[in-house]
Structures are given as structure tokens and as C-alpha cells.
C-alpha positions in Angstrom: -0.2 14.9 5.6 -3.7 14.1 6.7 -4.2 10.6 5.4 -7.6 9.2 4.5 -7.2 6.5 7.2 -7.1 9.2 9.9 -10.2 10.9 8.4 -12.2 7.6 8.4 -11.0 6.8 11.9 -12.1 10.1 13.4 -15.2 10.0 11.3 -16.1 6.5 12.7 -15.7 7.9 16.2 -18.1 10.7 15.4 -20.6 8.2 13.9 -20.5 6.2 17.1 -20.9 9.3 19.2 -23.9 10.3 17.1 -25.5 6.9 17.4 -25.1 6.2 21.1 -24.6 9.5 22.9 -26.3 12.2 20.9 -29.8 10.6 21.3 -29.7 11.9 24.9 -28.9 15.5 23.9 -31.8 16.1 21.5 -33.9 19.3 21.8 -37.4 18.8 20.5 -36.2 15.8 18.4 -33.6 17.9 16.6 -30.0 16.9 16.7 -27.0 18.3 14.9 -25.1 16.2 12.2 -21.6 16.3 13.5 -20.4 14.0 10.7 -21.6 16.6 8.1 -19.7 19.3 9.9 -16.6 17.1 9.9 -16.9 16.4 6.2 -17.3 20.2 5.5 -14.2 20.8 7.6 -12.2 18.3 5.7 -13.4 19.7 2.4 -12.6 23.3 3.3 -9.2 22.5 4.8 -7.8 19.8 2.5 -9.6 20.4 -0.8 -12.5 19.0 -2.8 -11.0 15.6 -3.6 -10.5 14.7 0.1 -13.9 16.2 0.9 -15.5 14.1 -1.8 -13.8 10.9 -0.8 -14.3 11.3 2.9 -17.9 12.3 2.4 -18.6 9.1 0.4 -16.7 6.8 2.7 -18.1 8.2 5.9 -21.6 8.3 4.5 -21.5 4.6 3.4 -20.1 3.7 6.8 -22.9 5.7 8.5 -25.5 4.0 6.4 -24.0 0.6 7.1 -23.7 1.0 10.8 -27.1 2.7 11.4 -29.0 0.3 9.1 -31.3 2.9 7.5 -34.0 2.0 5.1 -32.6 4.1 2.2 -29.0 2.8 2.0 -26.7 5.3 0.3 -28.7 8.4 1.0 -26.2 9.6 3.7 -23.3 8.8 1.3 -25.0 10.9 -1.5 -25.7 13.9 0.7 -22.2 13.9 2.3 -20.5 13.4 -1.0 -22.3 16.3 -2.6 -21.7 18.6 0.4 -18.0 17.6 0.5 -17.7 18.4 -3.2 -19.5 21.8 -3.1 -17.6 23.3 -0.3 
């Protein structure tokens, strides 16, 4: 059983990787969203409900850690993509 705690733990590692290391790997200011890829993987593997919950939790966590101007936008996009796939 893949618990929600493990999903959030690995997602937080991906968020930290995106914030600190991925800035050095950009190509023409374009960088991949590995957290979105992870949410899509969770949704396809474990179903819509886990994809929906993990997308929301990881999106809120990403918005909180990165301190963006539009708080909740990452949570919204990752929740929708976790539900659709």
C-alpha cells in the first residue's frame, strides 16, 4: 500500500530538488516540472482519488515553500491534472 505520507515525502524531496538544483539545469529559461510528472504518475498508478489528494497537498506545499505571488495556483493546476489523468 502506497500511503499518502510516502507520496508527500517523495514529493517534498522533488520540490526541494526543483527549487535548489534545477535552476542550474535550465535551457533558455525552460525547466521541466518534475512535481507535475510525479502527480501524473501517482494518478495513473493509484487512481484518481490519490492523484487528486496528492496534487492538492503537493501543490499547496510547493506554493508555501516557494512563496509565489499567486498562492494556490500550483495546487489548483496539480489537483486538476491529478484528477483528469
